[in-house]
C-alpha positions as CSV (number, residue, x, y, z in Angstrom):
1,X,-213.7,23.8,-46.2
2,X,-210.4,24.1,-44.4
3,X,-208.6,23.8,-47.8
4,X,-210.5,26.8,-49.1
5,X,-209.6,28.9,-46.0
6,X,-206.0,27.6,-46.2
7,X,-205.7,28.8,-49.8
8,X,-207.3,32.1,-49.2
9,X,-205.0,32.7,-46.2
10,X,-201.9,32.6,-48.4
11,X,-199.9,35.8,-48.7
12,X,-200.9,36.7,-52.2
13,X,-204.5,35.3,-52.5
14,X,-206.4,38.4,-51.4
15,X,-204.0,40.9,-53.2
16,X,-204.5,38.8,-56.4
17,X,-208.3,38.9,-56.0
18,X,-208.3,42.6,-55.3
19,X,-206.0,43.3,-58.3
20,X,-208.2,41.3,-60.7
21,X,-211.4,42.8,-59.3
22,X,-210.0,46.3,-59.9
23,X,-209.0,45.7,-63.5
24,X,-211.1,46.3,-66.6
25,X,-208.9,43.9,-68.6
26,X,-207.2,40.5,-67.9
27,X,-203.7,41.1,-66.6
28,X,-200.9,38.7,-67.1
29,X,-198.8,37.1,-64.3
30,X,-196.1,39.8,-64.9
31,X,-198.6,42.7,-64.5
32,X,-200.1,41.1,-61.4
33,X,-196.6,40.7,-59.9
34,X,-195.8,44.4,-60.6
35,X,-199.1,45.7,-59.2
36,X,-199.0,43.5,-56.1
37,X,-195.4,44.3,-55.4
38,X,-195.9,48.0,-55.7
39,X,-198.9,48.0,-53.4
40,X,-197.3,45.8,-50.7
41,X,-193.8,47.2,-51.0
42,X,-192.3,43.7,-51.2
43,X,-191.0,41.6,-54.1
44,X,-193.4,38.8,-55.0
45,X,-191.9,36.1,-57.2
46,X,-193.4,35.0,-60.5
47,X,-193.6,31.4,-59.2
48,X,-195.5,32.6,-56.1
49,X,-198.1,34.5,-58.2
50,X,-198.3,31.5,-60.6
51,X,-198.9,29.0,-57.8
52,X,-201.5,31.4,-56.2
53,X,-203.3,31.7,-59.5
54,X,-203.4,28.0,-60.0
55,X,-204.8,27.5,-56.5
56,X,-207.4,30.2,-57.0
57,X,-208.3,28.7,-60.4
58,X,-208.7,25.2,-58.7
59,X,-211.1,26.9,-56.2
60,X,-213.1,28.3,-59.1
61,X,-212.4,32.0,-58.2
62,X,-210.1,32.8,-61.1
63,X,-210.0,31.7,-64.7
64,X,-207.3,31.9,-67.3
65,X,-208.1,33.8,-70.4
66,X,-206.6,33.9,-73.9
67,X,-204.9,37.1,-74.9
68,X,-204.8,38.7,-78.3
69,X,-201.9,37.9,-80.6
70,X,-200.2,41.2,-79.8
71,X,-199.7,40.0,-76.2
72,X,-199.1,36.3,-76.1
73,X,-199.1,36.1,-72.3
74,X,-202.2,34.5,-70.7
75,X,-204.4,36.8,-68.8
76,X,-206.5,36.1,-65.7
77,X,-209.9,37.3,-64.6
78,X,-212.4,36.6,-61.8
79,X,-215.1,34.0,-62.3
80,X,-218.7,34.9,-61.2
81,X,-217.9,33.4,-57.8
82,X,-214.6,35.2,-57.7
83,X,-216.4,38.5,-58.3
84,X,-218.9,37.8,-55.5
85,X,-215.9,37.0,-53.2
86,X,-214.2,40.2,-54.4
87,X,-217.3,42.3,-53.3
88,X,-217.0,40.7,-49.8
89,X,-213.3,41.5,-49.6
90,X,-214.0,45.2,-50.6
91,X,-216.6,45.4,-47.7
92,X,-214.1,44.0,-45.2
93,X,-211.4,46.4,-46.5
94,X,-213.7,49.3,-46.2
95,X,-214.6,48.3,-42.6
96,X,-210.9,47.9,-41.7
97,X,-209.9,51.3,-43.3
98,X,-212.9,53.0,-41.6
99,X,-211.6,51.8,-38.3
100,X,-213.4,49.9,-35.6
101,X,-214.2,51.9,-32.5
102,X,-215.3,48.9,-30.4
103,X,-213.1,47.8,-27.6
104,X,-214.5,44.3,-28.0
105,X,-214.9,43.5,-31.7
106,X,-217.5,40.8,-30.9
107,X,-219.7,43.1,-28.8
108,X,-222.1,43.8,-31.7
109,X,-222.3,40.2,-32.9
110,X,-225.4,38.2,-31.8
111,X,-225.3,34.5,-31.2
112,X,-226.4,32.4,-34.1
C-alpha cells in the first residue's frame, strides 16, 4: 500500500491522471508534457512523464494504446480503475477549489 501512495505522491502523477481523464482521445507523451507544463507553469521533462506513465501503468491506473498510422506515437488512457480514481481526484479538487471554511479540517470527521 505504501508503494501505491508513494507513486501517487510523485509530482506528475495526479496531473497525468487529470489530463488523461479530461481527454476524449489518447494523448501521447509529448501532448501530456505540453498540457501539464502549461497548466503548472513549469517545464516537465519527457523522461519524467515517461517514468510516471510507466509507474501508473504498473499500478493498473493507465494503459498504453496503439495510435493510428498517421500518428505513430503511442497514446495513453485511463483503465477502469484509473477512471474511478480520476473521479475521486475531481471531487477532491472541487472541495479544494470551493474552499474549506473549517478552522479544524478534522472537526467534521467522525471516528471510524
